N, C-alpha and C positions, 0 to 999 in steps of 0.2 A: 476351469474356464480361463480363456485368454481375454484380457481387457486392455484396450488401448485408450489412454487418457490424454486429452489435449487441453492445454491451458491458453485461454485468451484468444484474441483475434486482431489485436492492434500492434503495430510496430513501435519501436522507440521514436521513429520520426513522426508517426501519428501523434504520439503523446507529447513529445518535447519540442517538435519542430526543429529549429536550427540549434537548439541546445542538446540535441540527442547525444552528442559526444560526452557530455558530462551528466547525463541523466542517470537516475538510479535504476539498476536492474537487479531484481530480487528473484530467487528461485520460486517456482510454483508450490509454495509450502502446503497449501490445501490439498493439492493432488498428491504430494509426497505422503501426507498423512493418510489419505484414502488408500494409496498403494500399499503402505506398510500393513494396514489391517487386512487387505486382500491377500498379500503375500503370506502373512502369518497363517492364514486359513488354507494355504496351499495353491493359490491361484497365480497365474503368470501375468505380469503387468508391464506395460511399456508407457513411458511418459514422453510427450513432445510439447515443448514450450514454444508456441508459435508467436509469443510476444518477443522473445529473445531471438528467435529464428523464424521470421515471417515466411510463409509459403502461400502460393496461390492454391485455390481449391484443388486443381489437378495435381499439383505437387504433393499436397497433403494426402490426397487419395493414394498416390503411389507409395508414400511412406506407410500408410495404414495397411495396404495390401502386403507389404513385405513382412509384417508381423502376423498377418492372418488372424485377427482377433474374432472372438465370438460376440463381443460387445464393445461399442465405442462410447466413451464418456467425454463430454465437453463441459469445461468450466466457463460460465458466461458472466462477463462484467457488463454493467450498463453502458459504459463507454466502449463501443465496439460490438454491442449486442447484434446490430444488423449484420455485421460481417460474420459473427458466430452462427447466426441463423442461416446465412448463405452457405457457410461451410457444411452445416448439418444437412441442408437440403441436397447439396452436391454429393456428399458422401453417401447419403441414403439412396439417391438415384443411381450412382455409379456402382456401389458395392452391395446394397441391399442388406447391410448388417444392422441389427437393432442399435438404436441410439438412445442414450440417457444423458440428460443435462442437469447441471446443478450450478452452484456458485452464487455470488452476491446478487446478481440481477434476478435470479430465480427466487431467492429468499424474499426480495422486495415485491416482485411482480410475477408470481408463479403462473397466473392465468394468461399472461402475455404469450408465454412460450407453449403452454399446454394446448393452445388452439391449433398448432401446426401438426398435421397428420404424419409428417416425416420424423417427428420426435416421438419415440415410443414410450419413454419413461422420463419422469421429472422428479428430482429429489429436492424436497423443500426442507430448509433448515440444515442442521449439521449432518454431513453425509456419510461419516464413517460406518455407522451401524446400518443405516438404511441401504447404502450401496451393497454392503456385504450380504444383507438379507435378500436383496433383490437378486444378486448373482446366484446365491444358493437356492432360491426359490425357482429361478429359471432352470438351473441344473437339474433339480429334482422334479420339475413339473408341478410344483406346489401352487398354493392359492395366493395370488398377488394381493388380494384384498386384505391379507393379514399383515402386510408390510407397512408399518407406520411411517408416515412422512413421504409417501409415494403417490404420485399422479401417474396414471397409465391409460393408454388407449384400449378400448374394448368395444367391439361392435360399432365402430364409428363414433363413439362417445367417450368423453374424458371422465375417468373415475378418480375420485379424490379420496384417499384414505385418511384415517385418523392421524393428526399431527404426532410427530415423535418428540418426546421430552428431550431437553438438552442433556448432554452427558454430564453427570454430576461430578464424577471422579476422573479428571483428565489423565491421572496416572495410570489408568487402565489401558490407555492407548499405547501401542509400541512407538518407539522413536520413528520419526518420518523416514521415508525411504530415500535418504540422501544419495545412496548408491545408484539410483536410477537416473540421476541427472549427469549426462555425459561430461558437461563442462562446468561442474559445480564451482570450480575456482574462478570462472569467468564472470560470476555474479558479484557485483559490488554495490554498496550504497553510493550516493553522490560523492564527488571527489573530496570534499572537505569534511566528510563524515567518517572516514576511516584512515588508518595509519599503516597497518600491516596487511600484507596479503599472505595466504588467502583469508578472506573474511567469510565467516559462516553465519547466516541468519537463523535465529531461533525465535519461535513464538511460544511463550510459556504461560499465557493467560488468554482468556476470551471474555469479551464484554467490557463495558465501561459504565460506571454508575452515574456519570455526569450526563447532562442533557443539552449540549450546545445545539442550537437550532439548525446549523448548517451541516451537521454530521448525521450519518446513518451508520450506527454500529450494527453490523449484521448479526452480532451475537447478543443484541439487546443490552439493557442496562444492568443485567445481572452478571456480576464478575465471578469468573471461576478461574482457577490457576493450578498449574502443576506444583507439587510440593517442592521445597527447596532441594531435597535429596534427589528427586527426579531431575531437576534442572542441572544439578552438578554432575550427575551421572551422564546426562546427555552432553554436557560440555566436555567431559573427559572423552566421551565416545568420538565426537567430531575432531577433537585434538589428535587422538591416536589414529583414527581411521582415515581422516581426510586432511591432516596437517594444519588444522585451523590455528592461526596465530592471533586472530581477533574474532570476537563474537559481537554481533549486532542483535540486541533484543528488540525486535520490531513488532510491537504490540501496542494496543491503545494506551495503556498506562502501566508500566512495569512496577512502579513503586507504591502501588495502592495499599498493600498490606505491609506495614512496617516490620512486623515480626518475621515475615517471609523474606523480605529484602535483607534484613540483618543476618538471618541464617544463611542465605546464599553467600553473602560477603564473607561470613565466618568460615564456611566450608571451602570457598575458593582458597583461602589462606591455609586452612587445615590440610588440604590435599596438595598444596603447593603447585597449583596450576600455573603454568607459564602462559599467561593469556592477558590481553587487555580487552576492554569491552566498552560498548556504548549502549544507550537505552533511550527509548521514548518515555518521557515521564510527564506528569501533570505537576506544575509548580505547587499546587495546593497540597500535594502529598509529601512534600519534602520538608524535613527539619534538619538542623545542623548535625544531629547524631547520625542520621541516615546518610547525609552528604559525606561526612568524614569516613564512615564505614565503606561507602561505595568507592571513594578515592583510594583508600588503603587496599581495597581488593582489586584494583586495576581499572576502574572506570575512569576514562579520560575525557568523555564527552557525553552530554545529554541533549536530546532534541526536545524542545518544549513548544507547545502551542501558545502564542501570545495574542495573535490575531489582530489586535487594534491598539492604538495609542490613545483612545478616547474612552473614558469610563462609562459614558452613556451607551456607547456602542457595545462595550463589553457586557454591560448589564442586559442590553436588549438581546444579544445572542446567547445569553445565559452562560457565559464563560465563568467558571467558579473562582476567578481571581480578579482583582482590580489592579490598577497601575502601581499602587503602593506595594502590593504583595509581589508583583513582578520585580520591582526595583530591589526589594529586600532579599528575595530568594536568589535572584541572579547574582546579587552581591555576595551572598554566602557561597554560591558555587564558584564564582571567580576567585574569592579569597582562598577556597580550598584547593584550587588548581584544577578544577574540572571545567573544561571548555563547554560553551553553550551554542547550540544551533537554534535560532529563533524562527518559528514559523509565523508569518503574518499573512493577512488577506486584505485586499482592498475591493471596494464595490459591495460591501455589506448592504443589506436591505436599507438601512437608514444612514449610510455613508453620505457625506457631502464633500466637496473639494476641501473644506477646512479640516474635517476629521481625517481625510486621507493624508493631508500634510502633517497632521499631528502624529499619525501612525509612522510616517517616514522619519520624522524628527525623533520620535520615541525610540525607534529601532536604532538610530545612530547614536543615541545617548546611552545605550546599554552596553555592557562588556561582552559583546557577542563575538564568537569565533567565526560564525557565518550566519547568513540570513536567507530564508526562503520566502519569497513574496509572490503569492498567486492572486488571481482574480477570483471573486466569488463564483463558485460553480454550484448550481442547484442540484445537489446529489439526490438521485431517486430515493424516495422513502424518508427524506428529511422534512422537518417541519418548515424550513425555509422554502422548499419547493412548493409547499401547499399554500403559503400565504404571500408569495413573492409578487403577485399581480397587484397587490395593494400598494407596493412601494416602487415599482419600476416596470421596465419593459422586459418581458419574459419570452424565452425561446426554450421549449422543453424538449427539443430534439436531443437524441442521445449521441450523435456524432459531432460533438462540439469540442472546442478547446477545453482542456482539463485544468485551466487556471494558469498555464504557462503561456509565454508570449507567442501565441499562434492561434489561428482559427477564429471562428465566431464565438461570441459569449452567450451564456445561457441567461444572464441577467445584467441589466444596466439600470442603476438607480435613476429615478425621475430627476431631471435637471442636468443630466450628463448624457454624453454620447458614448457609443462603443469605442470610437476612435480616441476620445479623451481618456477613457479608463485605461486603454492599452498603452497610450502614450505616457500616462502618468506612471504606469507600472514599469515600463522600460526606463524611464527617467529615474525613478526611485532606485531600481536595481543598480544602474550605473552610478548614481550618487553615493550609494552605500559602499559598493565594492571598489570604487576608484578614488576614494578619499586617501590622501597621503598617509594619514594616521592608520587607516586600515591596511594599506599596502605595506607599511612598515611592520605592522603586526604579523602579516603573512610571512614576510621575509624572516622575521625573528623566530617564527614557529617552524622553520625548516631545520630539521634535525637529522634527517636520513636521506639517502639518495631516492628512496621511494617518495618522500615528501616532495622533493624537487620535481620528480617525474609527474606526479599528480598535478602540481601547480602549473607545469608546462602544458599539460593537456587542457587544463581549464583556460589558460591564456589562448591557446589555439582555437578553442571553441568560441571564445568571445570575439576573436579576430574574424572568424568565419561569420558569426552573427552580425558583426558590424558591417562587413562587406555586403552581406545580403540586404541589410537595411538601406545602405547607400544605393545599391542597384535598384531596389524597389522604389526608393524616392525618385531616382532618375527616370525610371520607367513611367511613374505617375506624371512627372513633369513633362515628358515627351508626349504622353497621351493628352495632357491638358492643352498642348499647343497644336 
């Protein structure tokens, strides 16, 4: 069978606004994993990433027709869900090809999409085995009711099958189909989070055992991971086949299992891999032994969720660290020579102007290589989304700003306005990045021509953003008169 897989429905401009020049663009890893399982079984697969390469519904239809698939698969995210539904409707009307949907929004709200008669099948939960069984059942004319994790249309009604258990042994899955991404080398994390090109993103675990109220881990709180040897084999593969010079471990919490991390670090050195790498980690999972091992094995930066500079806020959002822990562990990382990207959020449910100022001051006090500051977004499926109306003004629309400086907000704490929160965010970002001390740090960290090119791109993006804000303020002033 021939299967055409489509990722997302929002562009970089939709997500990042005027910071799209420096936004992160990561390959559609979930679709690559689905594709590898289908290809292993002998099926032909095409992947189109409409996040990286936005297309109108008619343009999308033309690309699909070129491949002549038997089945179209769409990955749906909550942000952009309406556009994905529009694409599905258009493709069905134009081409008449069966459509299956899956992805984060489907995992959280399967019934929302099951209601549309132009969507033939819906995959709930992990999709690799369910999609393969669906394809093979369609080919053989078998019984769809036996495919676990599947919703499907039958006689004008939606049939819901038994849920599919999560995959226990992730090593059973083949490596993702990196080869199906035409411009794999064009995907990069944000500018301050990589040093060498090409950067290849790897996801080697699923799930997160922590329970921060603003988060919705689509893989639940049960953590599963590829073995250390599987990870190293995959690293060797992308180095040899795709020229990877840097690896980005982009998962909820890379360092949860100390034994696994130490083994990965040991094998990197044992196999003499010429690679540097970064990872997203939870500060609670790090100790000095792990930090030293990561540094010795080529880790140069970790991304960590800090979220707030107020202990009461941290406790309320159930972040598994307090300020003292943050100071201690970031100190260990800095002393070991591993740079730190700190993720912060303002507009938490119980935030006040005072706690927001504490967060900004705390970020400036830490030894951070860079900082990411977003506004609270009520993620579908999160606890925060369910209780937010007790703490502020709520907009549960799905086509809102994603926390970056653009668009309407999904939540504003009582006692604040949307304009105030966005103004504070922009001011905080400027105050952090344009400190003389921080600018001196950036200059001193330039070691290669690639470093200089990345920083130049970032500077151009900020100039564009500043010009946009000046133009917007002038327009508002003229309108007022």
